N, C-alpha and C positions, 0 to 999 in steps of 0.2 A: 504493500500500500504506500501511496505517496504520503510523505510526512512534511509538515510545516511547523516551524517554531515561531511563537510570538516574540516580538522584539520591539523595544522603544528606540527612537532615534538616538537618545543619549547613551544607549548601550554601545553604539557604533561610532558616532562622531567623536573624534579625539582619541580613539583607541585603534591604532593601526592593525592590531591583530584580531579585532572582534569579528569581522566578516568571515575570515578564513576559519576562525574557531567555530563559528556557527555552522558553516558549510561542512566542517569536519565532523559534525555530529552524525552526518548521514541523512540529513533532511534535504529535500529538493527545493523547498520554498521557505521564504521568510514572510510572515504576516506582520507588517510594520505599521505601528500606530501613526495615523495622520491627523486624527482628532481624538482628544482624550480628556478625561475628567481630572480633577485635582487629585494628587496622590503624593505620597512620600515613599521612596523606594531605596533599597540597598543595591549598590552596584559593586559586587565583590571583586571584580578584576580590573576595573577601569583605571588607567594610570593617572587620571586627573581628578577623580573624586570617588567617594564611597557612598555618599548620600545625595540623592537628588530630590528636591522639594518642588513639585509642580504646584504652584500656589493657587491656580484656578483652572477651570476647564478652558482648553485652548485648541486651536489648530496649530499643527507643527510645521507650518509652511506659511508664506505670506498670503493672507486672505485676499480674494480678488475684488474686482470693481463692482460685482453684483451687489455688494453690501453697502455701497455709498448711499448715505441718507436714510438707511433703514434703522428702525429702533431696535429690533432684535437682530443681532449680528454676532458672529464669532469673534473672539479675541485672539490675537497672536500670542504665542508663548513669550515668557520672559527669558531670563538668562539660562533657564534649564533646556531650552531648545530654540535658540535664536535663529533668525533668518529662515532660510529654507532647510531646516534640519532634516525634514523628511527626505528631500531630494538628495542631500549629501549622503545620508545613510543608505538610501536606496541605491545610489551609484556604487557605493562600496560593496554592498551585498550582491548586486548584479555582477560586479567584476569578479567576485568570488565564485560565480557560477550558479547563484541562486535566483529563482524566479521570485519576483517581489510582488506582493499583493498589499493593498491598504487595509488597515484596521480602523474602523470609524465608529466611535461612540457617539450616540445621538441623544436620546431622551434621558440623559443623566448629566446634569449641569448645575452645580451649586451657584456659580457666578450669575447665571441667567436668573435664578430664583432670587438672589440677593439684590440684583439691580432692578428686576421687574417682578416684584412679589406676586402680582396678579396672574402671572403665567404658571404658578405652581399648583400641584395637587393640593386640595383642601379636604381634610378628613371630616367625619361626622361631628366632631367636637369643635370644628372651626380652626384647627391647627394646620398651618401650611408646611409643606415639605419642600424646602427650597432646592433640594437636589433633584426633584422629580417634576419636570415640566408636564403640564396636563396636555396630553396629545389630542384632546377633543377641541382645543381652542384653535380657531382658524389661523391666527397669527403664528402660533407655535408650530402648527403643521407646515405652514409655508416656509418657516425658518428651517425646520428639520429636513424637508424635502430638498431645499436648495443646498443645505449643508451636506446632505448625503451625496448629491451630484458632484459638488466641488471637491470634497475631501476624498471621495472614493476614486475619482478619475484623475490621479496625479501622473505627471509624465514618467513613463517607465513602468507603470503598474500594469499587471496582466489581469487583475481581478480585485475584488474587494470582499471584506467580511464586515457586515453591518451589525453592530451590537446595540442593545437597548432600543430597538426599533419597535416600540410598543409601550405598554403601560409600565411605569416605574412606581413603586409603592413605598411602604413603610421601611422595609429592610434596606439598609444602606451601610456599606463599610465606611463609616464616617469617623473623623478624628475623635478619639476618646469617646467612642460610642458606648452608651450605657442603657440600651433599650431592651436588653435580654433578661431583665430581672423577673419578668412575668412571661411564662411560656405561652405564646399565643397559638401555636399550631397553625396548620394550613388555613383553617376556617377563620381564625382570628386575624391572621395576616391579610386575608381577603377583605374582611370587614374594615380593617384599619387602612386599607389601600383604596377603598372606594372614594371617588372624588366628588365634592359638592361645590365646585366652582360654578359660576352662572351658566356656562356652556353645558356642563354635566347635569345640572339641575334641569335645564331645558331638555336635554337628551333623555333623562329618566321620564319626563313628562310625555315625550313622544312614544314611550313604551308603556304608558298607562300607570306610571307611578307618581305619587305626590312626593317631591323631594324632602319636604319638611317631615312628613310622616316616615319616610324611609330612614332619614337620619335618626329620628327618635327610636325606630325599631333597631337600628344598628347599635345605638348607645345602650339600649336595654339588653340586647343580646350579649354585649360585652361585659355587662356588670358582674356576672359570676366569674368571668376570667380575671378581673381585677382583684377579686376576693380570693383567688388562688385555685378556683375550680379548674380541673383539667379540661382543655378544649379538645375538640375532635379533629380528626384528619380527614381530608377529602371533601369532595363536593357534596356528598350526602349530609355532612355536618353543616355546610353553608345553607343547604335547604332546610335543615332542622332549625337553624337559628333565625333565618329570614322568612321561611315558608317557601315552598317549591316555586310557586308562581312569581313571587317577588325576586327570588334568587335568579330565576331564569330571565326575568326582565333586565336585571342589572347586567347579567352576562351578555345578553343580546346587545345592549347599548355599548358596552366596552368592547365586545368582540367586533362589532361592525366598525367602531372607531379605529381599532388597531388594524383590522384587515385593509380598510381603505387607505390608511396611512402607508402601510407596507406596499400596497400596490402603487401608490403615487411615488414613493421614494425609489422603488426599484425601476419604475418607468423613467424617472428623471435620470437615474444613473445610466441606464441603457441608452438614453438619448444623447448623453454626453460622452459616452465611451466608444472606443473603436470596436469593430466587429470581433466577436470571440471573447470579449471581456466577461469574466466570470463574476456572478453576483451570488453571494451566500449570506444567510442570516444566522446569527446566534439565536438558538431557539430552544424552547421547552415544549414538549408535546402536551402538557396539561394546560389547556386554553386559558384557565382563570389565573394561572401564575403570572407574576410580573417581576421585572428586574432586568438584569443585564441580558439574560437569556429569555427573550420575550415569550410569553405563553402564546401558542399559535394552534390553529387547526392544521393538522399535518397535511391533509389533502390539499387545502387551499394554498398553503405557503409553497408547496412543491409545484403548484401550477403557476406560481408567480416568479420564484427565484430558481436558480440553478441547483440549489441544495441548501443544506443547513449544517451548522456547527453545533454539536450537541454535547452538553456536559456529561461525562461518564465516570467521574471520580467515585460516585456511589454505586457503580455497576452499570451494566449495559442495557437495562430495561428501557431507558429513555430512547434507545434507538429503534425499538420495535415498532411503534406507531408510524415512524417515518419509513422504515424498511418495507412495511406492508404496502406503502403507496408510492414507492420510488420507481422511476423508470430506468431504462438502461443507462442513460447518461446522467442520472441524478448523482450529485455529490453528497455523500453522507459522511461527514467528518466527525470522528469521535475525539472529544477534547479531554485530555488527561493532564492533571497537574504533575509536573516533574520536580517541583521544589519541595524537598522534605520538610523544611521549616514552615511551609504553608499547608501541610497536610497531604502532600503528594507522595507518590510511591514509585520513584524512578527504578528501583530495584525489581519491580514486578512489571515493568512496562512491556516486555516481550509477551508475557502471558496475558496481560490486559489487552494488548493489541490483537492477539489471536482471538480472544473472546469477543472483542468488538467486531472483528471481521466475520466471525461466525454469526453475529447478530445483524449483519448487513452493512457494516461500515465499509466505505470505499477508500477513506483517507484517515490520517491521524493529524491532530493538532496538539502541540506540546506547549504548555504554559508553565514556565516562561524562560527562554534562553538567557535573558539578561539577569534574572533574579536568582537563578540556580547556583549552587556551590560547585566547585570543581568536582567534588565527589558525585554530585547529582548528574553533572554533565558526562562524567565517565560512565555512569550506569546507562545513560541514554545512548551513548556511542556503542556500548556493548549490545544493548537491546536492538538497535537499528542495524548493526553489522550483520546480523543473521536474519534480517527482516526481508 
């Protein structure tokens, strides 16, 4: 199977040995971040730094003229990725023999929420999630579609992987995050991720729901959770908490919103890209899930994009719904964390890859070549050498 490693531009720029080191893992492709959220990362081999702090969500290239005069627009990176950092890193990776694809983070942007609070998801209690743009709002959708097209189709890129192209909710790897004190479970996560901004309130109305009554039902359903009662897992528990008809109506609104955004973004990328440009989505086969791996309808998304990148750290069951609907040319990439310190298991990569292939995977994604230790990378080389 073809394998690709995720990479940041700052892993490569300023490190003359980085591109050859990544190619030496045995991967054929590098998936290089072109638009990314705020983060703080360790760079264990870079000769010029050990810690990179990306202070805000940014594009890692100079943003184009399409943003002139627009209120919602991407920001260039600071000193963590100055100028055309993506282009410089892509050139080095291509020179090392790697096919370069863009990695584009979309509906995950704390700076957007800080500068324009009205664009954020609002929960049933009235709390805003500044990291989570509401994908129902027309201005947000227009921004995300244009960002997808610009950030995906960089000079030298052969394809793109679109992350967070759907609903983002409560769960967020945020600085000093302390939201895990109460176990919400799947159902609680869904209730706390329902948005009640003006556009979503109108959307619920189009599906026969009164937004004020829905918010009250959500708050009431969560009361036992705050008192420590265990919450359930799965959609059946969402139906139990909201009522089956109400739960279905919320999902119908959110599902339509996400699907039409995905269609628009992929179409915009294809319109801007050369022929043969590959478009993949980071996806979760459970439609009501939200986050970096957007919850999707498997059949729908495979009719829109060339394939999906699917998280497989917890096992390969996430591949099954996609494999059942995949065509001969569908890309089904199993994503494994190879950083031991982040819960990955590079020592079992060969066996994990074999199980993924048996479950229908056609490619591998390895998260993340720049974050992994030398020992982790050695395990990856060994696993891919017999691959």
